[in-house]
C-alpha positions as CSV (number, residue, x, y, z in Angstrom):
1,M,25.5,161.2,-47.5
2,H,26.6,161.6,-51.1
3,H,30.3,161.9,-51.8
4,T,29.7,165.0,-53.8
5,H,28.1,166.6,-50.8
6,L,31.1,165.7,-48.7
7,S,33.6,167.1,-51.1
8,R,31.8,170.4,-51.2
9,R,31.9,170.6,-47.4
10,E,35.5,169.6,-47.4
11,F,36.2,172.3,-50.0
12,I,34.7,175.0,-47.8
13,R,36.5,173.7,-44.7
14,R,39.9,173.8,-46.4
15,A,39.3,177.2,-47.9
16,S,38.3,178.5,-44.5
17,L,41.5,177.3,-43.0
18,A,43.5,179.1,-45.7
19,G,42.1,182.3,-44.3
20,A,43.7,184.7,-46.8
21,T,41.4,184.3,-49.7
22,A,37.7,184.7,-50.2
23,V,35.5,181.7,-49.7
24,V,32.9,181.5,-52.5
25,V,30.0,179.4,-51.2
26,P,27.8,177.8,-53.9
27,A,24.1,178.3,-54.1
28,W,23.3,175.0,-52.2
29,A,24.7,176.6,-49.0
30,A,23.4,180.1,-49.4
31,T,20.5,179.7,-47.0
32,A,19.7,177.5,-44.1
33,R,17.2,174.8,-44.4
34,T,14.7,173.7,-41.9
35,K,13.2,170.2,-41.6
36,D,9.4,170.4,-41.3
37,T,8.7,173.2,-38.9
38,V,11.5,172.5,-36.4
39,L,14.6,174.6,-36.2
40,R,17.5,172.1,-35.6
41,V,20.2,173.8,-33.5
42,L,23.8,173.1,-32.7
43,S,24.9,174.5,-29.4
44,I,28.6,175.5,-29.3
45,G,29.8,176.3,-25.8
46,V,27.1,174.3,-24.0
47,I,27.3,175.7,-20.4
48,G,30.2,178.1,-19.7
49,T,29.1,181.6,-18.6
50,I,25.8,181.8,-20.5
51,G,25.8,178.9,-23.0
52,G,23.6,176.9,-20.7
53,A,21.0,179.6,-20.5
54,D,21.1,180.2,-24.3
55,R,20.7,176.5,-25.0
56,K,17.8,176.0,-22.5
57,N,15.9,179.1,-23.6
58,I,16.1,178.2,-27.3
59,A,15.3,174.5,-26.5
60,G,12.2,175.8,-24.7
61,H,10.7,177.0,-28.0
62,P,8.1,174.4,-29.1
63,N,9.5,174.4,-32.6
64,A,13.2,174.2,-31.7
65,K,15.4,171.2,-31.0
66,I,19.0,171.0,-29.8
67,V,20.4,168.3,-32.1
68,G,24.1,168.9,-31.5
69,L,26.4,169.8,-28.7
70,C,30.0,171.0,-29.1
71,D,32.3,171.9,-26.2
72,I,36.0,171.6,-25.4
73,D,35.1,170.7,-21.8
74,A,34.1,167.0,-21.5
75,R,32.4,167.6,-18.2
76,A,30.2,170.3,-19.6
77,L,29.5,168.2,-22.7
78,A,28.3,165.3,-20.5
79,A,26.1,167.6,-18.4
80,A,24.4,169.1,-21.4
81,G,24.2,165.6,-23.0
82,A,21.9,164.6,-20.1
83,D,19.5,167.3,-21.3
84,H,19.6,166.2,-24.9
85,P,20.4,162.5,-25.1
86,D,19.7,162.2,-28.8
87,A,22.1,165.1,-29.8
88,F,25.4,164.3,-31.5
89,T,28.5,165.5,-29.5
90,C,32.0,166.7,-30.5
91,E,34.7,168.9,-29.0
92,D,35.9,170.6,-32.2
93,Y,33.5,172.9,-33.9
94,R,35.0,172.2,-37.3
95,E,34.2,168.6,-36.9
96,A,30.6,169.5,-36.2
97,F,30.3,171.4,-39.5
98,D,32.2,168.8,-41.5
99,K,30.6,165.6,-40.2
100,H,27.2,166.8,-39.1
101,G,26.5,169.9,-41.2
102,D,23.4,168.5,-42.8
103,Q,21.8,167.8,-39.4
104,F,21.4,171.4,-38.1
105,D,20.0,174.7,-39.4
106,A,21.2,177.1,-36.8
107,V,24.0,177.5,-34.2
108,I,24.4,179.1,-30.8
109,V,27.9,180.5,-30.3
110,A,28.5,180.9,-26.6
111,T,32.3,180.5,-26.4
112,P,35.0,182.9,-25.1
113,D,35.3,186.1,-27.1
114,H,38.5,185.3,-29.0
115,S,36.9,182.3,-30.7
116,H,33.6,184.0,-31.8
117,C,34.7,185.3,-35.2
118,A,36.1,182.0,-36.5
119,I,33.0,180.0,-35.5
120,M,30.4,182.6,-36.6
121,T,31.9,183.2,-40.0
122,L,32.2,179.5,-40.7
123,A,28.5,179.1,-39.7
124,L,27.4,181.9,-42.0
125,A,29.5,180.5,-44.8
126,R,27.8,177.1,-44.4
127,G,24.4,178.7,-44.5
128,K,23.4,178.5,-40.8
129,H,21.4,181.0,-38.8
130,V,23.5,182.3,-35.9
131,Y,22.7,183.3,-32.3
132,G,26.0,184.8,-31.2
133,Q,27.1,185.9,-27.8
134,K,28.4,189.4,-27.2
135,P,30.7,191.0,-27.7
136,L,30.5,189.6,-31.2
137,V,34.2,189.8,-31.8
138,Q,37.5,190.3,-29.8
139,Q,39.6,192.0,-32.5
140,L,38.8,195.2,-34.3
141,A,39.5,193.7,-37.7
142,E,37.0,190.9,-36.9
143,L,34.2,193.5,-37.1
144,E,34.7,193.5,-40.9
145,F,34.8,189.7,-41.1
146,I,31.4,189.5,-39.5
147,D,30.0,192.4,-41.3
148,A,31.0,191.0,-44.7
149,A,29.6,187.6,-43.8
150,V,26.2,189.1,-42.8
151,R,26.0,191.2,-46.0
152,A,26.9,188.1,-48.1
153,R,24.1,186.1,-46.4
154,P,21.1,188.4,-46.2
155,N,18.7,185.5,-46.0
156,L,20.2,184.2,-42.8
157,V,18.9,185.3,-39.4
158,T,21.4,186.6,-36.8
159,Q,20.9,187.7,-33.3
160,T,23.3,189.1,-30.7
161,G,23.1,187.9,-27.1
162,A,21.6,191.1,-25.7
163,Q,18.6,189.7,-23.9
164,R,18.0,192.7,-21.7
165,I,16.1,194.3,-24.6
166,E,13.3,192.1,-23.4
167,H,12.7,194.6,-20.6
168,A,10.1,197.2,-21.4
169,V,12.2,200.1,-20.0
170,R,14.8,199.6,-22.7
171,R,12.3,199.7,-25.5
172,A,10.6,202.7,-23.9
173,A,14.0,204.5,-23.8
174,V,14.4,203.9,-27.5
175,D,10.9,205.4,-28.2
176,I,11.6,208.4,-26.0
177,L,14.9,209.1,-27.7
178,K,13.6,208.6,-31.2
179,S,10.7,211.0,-30.5
180,G,13.1,213.9,-29.9
181,A,11.0,215.1,-27.0
182,L,14.0,215.6,-24.8
183,G,15.6,217.9,-27.4
184,K,18.9,217.5,-29.2
185,V,21.4,215.1,-27.8
186,I,24.5,216.7,-26.3
187,E,26.5,213.7,-25.0
188,V,26.3,210.2,-23.6
189,H,27.8,208.7,-20.4
190,I,28.0,205.0,-19.6
191,T,29.1,203.5,-16.3
192,F,30.1,199.9,-16.3
193,G,30.2,199.0,-12.6
194,G,33.3,196.9,-12.0
195,G,36.5,196.6,-13.9
196,A,38.7,194.1,-15.7
197,L,40.7,193.3,-12.5
198,T,38.1,193.1,-9.9
199,G,38.4,189.4,-9.4
200,G,35.4,187.4,-8.3
201,H,33.2,185.2,-10.4
202,Y,33.8,186.5,-13.9
203,F,37.0,188.5,-13.7
204,A,40.6,187.8,-12.7
205,D,42.7,189.8,-10.2
206,G,45.5,190.7,-12.6
207,V,48.1,188.5,-11.0
208,L,49.9,186.3,-13.5
209,G,50.3,182.9,-11.8
210,D,52.7,180.1,-12.7
211,P,51.6,177.7,-15.4
212,V,49.1,175.0,-14.4
213,D,47.6,172.0,-15.9
214,P,44.2,172.6,-17.6
215,P,41.2,171.3,-15.8
216,P,40.5,167.5,-16.3
217,G,38.8,166.7,-19.5
218,F,39.5,170.2,-20.9
219,N,41.0,170.4,-24.4
220,Y,43.1,173.5,-23.9
221,D,44.6,173.5,-27.4
222,L,41.1,173.8,-28.9
223,W,40.2,176.4,-26.3
224,L,43.0,178.6,-27.5
225,N,41.4,178.5,-31.0
226,G,43.2,181.1,-33.1
227,A,45.3,182.6,-30.3
228,E,49.0,181.8,-30.2
229,H,49.9,178.9,-27.9
230,E,51.0,179.7,-24.3
231,P,50.8,177.8,-21.0
232,C,47.5,177.6,-19.2
233,R,47.5,179.7,-16.1
234,P,45.2,180.3,-13.0
235,N,42.1,182.3,-13.7
236,M,42.5,182.0,-17.4
237,V,40.1,179.4,-18.8
238,E,36.4,178.7,-17.9
239,R,35.0,182.0,-16.6
240,R,37.8,184.5,-15.9
241,W,39.2,184.8,-19.5
242,R,37.3,188.1,-19.8
243,S,40.1,189.8,-18.0
244,W,42.8,188.6,-20.3
245,W,44.1,190.8,-23.1
246,K,44.2,188.0,-25.7
247,Y,40.9,186.4,-24.9
248,G,38.3,188.8,-23.5
249,G,37.5,192.5,-23.3
250,G,37.2,193.3,-19.7
251,Q,34.1,194.8,-18.2
252,I,33.7,197.4,-20.9
253,A,33.6,195.1,-23.9
254,D,31.5,192.6,-22.0
255,W,28.8,195.2,-21.2
256,S,29.1,197.6,-24.2
257,V,26.4,195.8,-26.2
258,H,23.9,195.7,-23.3
259,L,24.4,199.5,-22.6
260,T,24.6,201.0,-26.1
261,D,21.7,199.1,-27.7
262,V,19.1,201.8,-27.1
263,L,21.3,204.4,-28.7
264,M,22.1,202.4,-31.8
265,Y,18.4,201.8,-32.3
266,A,17.3,205.4,-31.7
267,F,20.1,207.0,-33.7
268,P,21.2,205.4,-37.0
269,E,23.6,208.4,-37.2
270,L,25.9,206.6,-34.7
271,Q,27.6,204.4,-37.2
272,T,31.3,204.2,-36.1
273,P,33.5,206.2,-33.7
274,A,35.8,208.7,-35.4
275,S,38.3,208.7,-32.5
276,V,39.0,207.2,-29.1
277,C,41.0,208.3,-26.1
278,S,41.3,206.2,-23.0
279,R,42.9,207.2,-19.7
280,T,44.0,204.7,-17.0
281,P,46.8,204.3,-14.5
282,T,47.4,200.8,-15.8
283,R,50.3,200.6,-18.1
284,D,51.2,196.9,-18.6
285,V,48.4,195.2,-20.7
286,S,50.6,192.4,-22.0
287,N,48.5,189.9,-20.1
288,F,45.4,191.6,-18.6
289,H,43.1,194.5,-19.6
290,A,43.5,197.8,-17.9
291,D,41.1,198.8,-15.1
292,K,40.0,202.2,-13.9
293,V,39.5,203.1,-17.5
294,L,38.0,206.5,-18.5
295,S,37.4,206.6,-22.2
296,T,36.0,209.2,-24.7
297,L,34.7,208.0,-28.0
298,T,33.7,210.7,-30.5
299,Y,31.1,210.1,-33.2
300,R,30.6,212.3,-36.2
301,V,26.8,213.0,-36.6
302,A,24.7,214.8,-39.1
303,G,21.1,216.0,-39.0
304,D,19.1,217.9,-36.5
305,R,18.9,215.4,-33.6
306,F,22.3,216.3,-32.1
307,A,23.4,219.6,-30.6
308,N,26.8,219.5,-32.4
309,S,28.5,217.9,-35.4
310,T,30.0,215.4,-33.0
311,C,28.7,213.4,-30.1
312,N,30.9,212.1,-27.3
313,F,30.4,208.9,-25.5
314,Y,32.1,208.8,-22.1
315,F,32.8,205.4,-20.6
316,Y,33.7,204.7,-16.9
317,D,34.6,201.4,-15.4
318,S,35.8,200.2,-11.9
319,H,32.9,201.9,-10.2
320,M,33.7,205.4,-11.4
321,K,30.9,207.7,-12.3
322,P,30.4,211.2,-13.8
323,D,29.5,214.3,-11.8
324,R,25.7,214.4,-11.3
325,A,25.7,218.2,-11.5
326,H,27.4,218.0,-14.9
327,L,24.7,215.7,-16.1
328,G,21.9,218.0,-15.0
329,L,20.8,215.5,-12.3
330,G,19.6,216.7,-8.9
331,E,20.7,215.3,-5.6
332,G,20.0,211.7,-5.1
333,E,21.3,208.2,-5.1
334,W,22.5,206.5,-8.3
335,P,20.1,203.6,-9.1
336,G,23.0,201.2,-9.5
337,G,26.6,200.9,-10.7
338,I,25.7,200.3,-14.4
339,Q,23.7,202.7,-16.4
340,T,23.3,204.6,-19.7
341,I,22.9,208.3,-19.4
342,V,21.9,210.5,-22.4
343,V,22.2,214.3,-21.9
344,C,19.9,216.3,-24.1
345,E,19.1,220.0,-24.4
346,G,15.7,219.4,-22.8
347,G,16.6,216.9,-20.1
348,T,18.6,213.8,-19.2
349,L,17.6,210.2,-19.6
350,L,19.1,207.7,-17.2
351,L,18.6,203.9,-17.7
352,G,19.7,200.9,-15.7
353,P,20.3,197.6,-17.5
354,E,16.8,196.3,-16.5
355,G,15.5,199.6,-15.2
356,P,14.8,202.0,-13.7
357,L,14.2,204.6,-16.5
358,E,14.5,208.1,-15.1
359,I,13.9,211.4,-16.8
360,W,15.5,214.4,-15.2
361,R,14.5,218.0,-16.2
362,E,15.7,221.0,-14.2
363,G,16.8,218.8,-11.4
364,V,13.5,217.0,-11.0
365,K,13.2,213.3,-11.6
366,T,10.2,211.6,-13.2
367,D,9.4,208.0,-14.0
368,G,10.3,207.4,-17.7
369,M,7.6,204.7,-17.9
370,A,5.0,207.4,-17.2
371,W,6.1,209.3,-20.3
372,P,3.0,210.4,-22.2
373,G,2.2,208.5,-25.3
374,L,4.2,205.4,-24.7
375,P,2.6,202.2,-26.0
376,T,2.0,199.0,-23.9
377,Y,5.1,196.9,-24.3
378,E,4.4,193.2,-25.0
379,K,6.4,190.6,-23.2
380,F,8.4,188.3,-25.4
381,S,11.3,185.9,-25.3
382,H,14.5,187.3,-26.9
383,W,15.6,183.7,-27.7
384,H,12.2,182.6,-29.1
385,A,12.2,185.6,-31.4
386,F,15.3,184.2,-33.0
387,V,13.7,180.8,-33.6
388,D,10.6,182.3,-35.0
389,K,12.4,184.5,-37.4
390,A,14.7,181.6,-38.5
391,L,11.6,179.5,-39.2
392,G,10.3,182.3,-41.5
393,K,7.7,183.6,-39.1
394,Q,6.9,187.3,-38.9
395,T,7.9,188.8,-35.5
396,P,8.4,192.3,-34.3
397,H,10.7,191.1,-31.5
398,L,13.9,190.2,-33.3
399,W,16.0,192.9,-31.7
400,M,19.8,193.0,-32.0
401,P,20.7,191.4,-35.3
402,F,24.4,191.4,-36.0
403,A,24.2,194.6,-38.0
404,I,23.2,196.4,-34.7
405,G,25.3,194.1,-32.5
406,L,28.5,195.1,-34.4
407,R,27.8,198.8,-33.8
408,C,27.4,198.1,-30.1
409,T,30.5,196.0,-30.0
410,E,32.8,198.4,-31.7
411,P,33.0,201.2,-29.1
412,G,33.7,198.7,-26.3
413,L,36.6,197.2,-28.2
414,L,38.0,200.6,-29.1
415,A,37.8,201.8,-25.5
416,V,39.6,198.8,-23.9
417,K,42.3,198.5,-26.6
418,A,43.1,202.2,-26.6
419,A,44.0,201.8,-22.9
420,K,47.3,200.5,-24.2
421,Y,48.1,204.1,-25.1
422,P,46.8,206.1,-22.2
423,G,45.8,209.6,-22.9
424,Q,46.6,209.4,-26.6
425,V,43.9,210.3,-29.1
426,L,43.6,207.5,-31.7
427,N,41.7,208.6,-34.9
428,W,39.8,205.5,-36.1
429,D,39.0,204.8,-39.8
430,R,36.7,201.8,-39.8
431,A,36.8,201.5,-43.6
432,S,40.5,200.9,-43.7
433,L,40.8,199.3,-40.2
434,T,43.5,201.8,-39.3
435,F,44.4,204.5,-36.9
436,P,45.7,207.0,-39.5
437,N,47.5,209.1,-36.9
438,H,49.0,206.2,-35.0
439,P,50.6,203.5,-37.1
440,R,51.9,201.7,-34.0
441,A,48.3,201.2,-32.7
442,T,47.3,200.0,-36.2
443,A,50.0,197.4,-36.0
444,E,49.4,196.4,-32.4
445,I,45.7,196.4,-31.6
446,V,43.7,195.9,-34.8
447,H,44.6,192.4,-36.1
448,R,45.6,189.0,-34.7
449,D,47.9,186.5,-36.3
450,Y,45.7,183.3,-36.2
451,R,47.1,179.9,-35.6
452,P,46.7,177.8,-38.8
453,G,43.4,176.0,-38.9
454,F,41.5,178.6,-36.9
455,E,41.3,181.6,-39.2
456,P,38.0,183.4,-39.7
457,V,36.3,182.7,-43.0
458,R,36.1,185.5,-45.6
459,V,32.6,185.1,-46.9
460,S,31.7,186.5,-50.3
461,A,28.3,186.8,-51.9
């Protein structure tokens, strides 16, 4: 490798660590390159909660190759290495970019939420296509870091880990809503099933245990990424970090992208919430996210597709649900604990994560997939669409680029963070990243002070 190439990479790395100034990336790093017709991919977070599935699905594309593996867990790295014996390995993502940056064209970022922004912005700054897990960011200010990076790198392909859009019912819901055949939209209700403190496989029980040693072979300092240092505790690392205030976003932020995708595709008017109000009996969120959260997010809307000048999204977690009568649904069983419900003047659409799709009019249910005029929905691989697009192939199946993923992430973050101020209406101004009516909330729940060396990169055009 030429020394001039090294110095350029080192320049970007050092600038990214500075964090406070814009990183101007020269033309040589403006777009990702591919070698022959193979997309060379670095997997960051190789197993974890979904990293293994992301890696294996992308590797299953005939024109993709996993060339690098990066993980802070030596056991996970060894297990993934058995699948890709020729791939380089490292535990620090910064090392992957600095030492091996010329060996890959794209990255998979499947790490805990709190480390997403630093890794994704560095990848985009270095000219890499990015497949990034949801929620895209963990802090509200990070929405702008990612948004600026995407706008500065229009030639790079991004995709949010919202694989449920593969299911025909979700694409049918988009088409039905876009058609306006159910009349003007009145309001939206979304039920999230469990809550942040339900325990089990993915979530903690809200009990702050005594400090413990990290698992063997687990680089806890690198796992913390930009978060301030604190002792490792039970149910913190590996899977259950989602429940922790500093690292995850509870059930709501985890599922928000999966459940709002159809709305953001159907209605470009839904750009950013104007306000949020969350109610919960939980008061202490110093360590864990609240549960039993009921949240109202208000969007300002224009045009003739909404019944009013604003549209409310109502969120329910911890197995809470709205009143069926209020929604215009007849008697019957809920199809599941997780669903998206769109109440319109001419009927109500109810959608499960992978179905069913129900249409209710005057208390009568019909199968949404029998809606007249729907096309035949082609099967496709969400992951393979990312590879195809990154290789320059035309594909109609690249759903959920970061521009849409950010719009789906934002309401989930607002809902869980507003739970710190139960029952208080927080007016949200995305442009200034402030709550104009609540300076305390602006100071406490918008930004993070990053540990030196782990700041997100400010990418400029």
